[in-house]
N, C-alpha and C positions, 0 to 999 in steps of 0.2 A: 805196256800196261803198268809196270812198276813206277815209271816216271810220272804217269798221271796220278797214281795214288800218292806219291811223294808230294806232288804239287798241290793236291787236294788237302793233304795233311798240313802242309806249310800254310796254305790259305786259311785253314781252320785255326791254326795256332795264331796267326796274325789277327783273326777276328776276335779270338779270346783275349789276346793282349789289348786290343783296342777297347773291348768291353771293360777290362780291368782299368785302363787308363781313364775312360769316361767316368767310371764309378769313383775312382780316386780323385779326379778333378772335381767331382760333385761333393766329395767329403771334405776337401781341404778347407773351404770357408768355415765349415762348422768346427773343424779341429782348431783353427786359428781363433774362432769366437770363444771356444771353451777356454783356451789359454788366456784370452783377454778377460773373460769373466772370472777366472781363478785369481787373476791379479787384482781385479776390482772388488770382488766379493768373496774373500776368504771364508766367510761364514757358510757359504754354500759349497765348500770344497768337496765334501763327500759325494754329493749328487753329481757334481761336475766331473770328478775323477772317475766315478762309475761310468758315466757316459763316454769319457775319453777312453777308458779301458775297453769298453764294448766296441767303439769305433776302430780302435787300433787292433783289437783281436780279430775283427772281420777282415781287416787289411792283411794281417799276418796269415790268416787262413786261406785267403784267395790269391795272394801274390804268386806263390810257387805253382799251383795248378794252372793259373792263367798265364804262365810264362814270364813272370816278373819276380824271380826269387829274391832279388835285392830289396824289393818292397817288403817281403816277408821278414827278411833279416833286420831291416830298420825297425819294423813294427815290433819285432821281438825285443830289440834293444829298449824300446819305449816301455814294453811290459816289464822288463827286468828293472828298469829305472823306477817304475811305479811300485813294483813289488818290494824292492829293497829299501824303500824310503822310510825314514823316521822323521816325522814332522812334515812340514810343507814341502811339496815337490820343487825341484829346481826348474822354474818356468823357462829360464833362458836355454837350458839344456833340452827341454821338451820342445821349445820353439825351433831349435836347431834340427831336431829330428823331423819336425813337420816340414822344414825347409828342405831337408834331404829327400823326403817323399815327393815334394813338389818338383824337385830337380829331375826326378825320374820321368816326368811327363814329356812326351815328344813336343818339340818346338814347332810351331807353325800353324 
């Protein structure tokens, strides 16, 4: 009976991770678009950075409970990068964080 319970729990964890990865995959194009817009339209930075913060905060909050703590850690780094900034954010660094998140996605 314990083996069935363990298998069921493992299956549920896999389902949660898959849900997280589908959500992350859906968010990545918008994250990249925000960075492009920040580069092209610095006058709109406040609204774009607010959206970026919100997107990243949701990733941070769901990564660990959905079995992908590395996504939460990367998202927290983005939040720290955005909080500690004076002046315009380092878009190259933010882009590297987005690439790190994309690298978490299963291949295939």
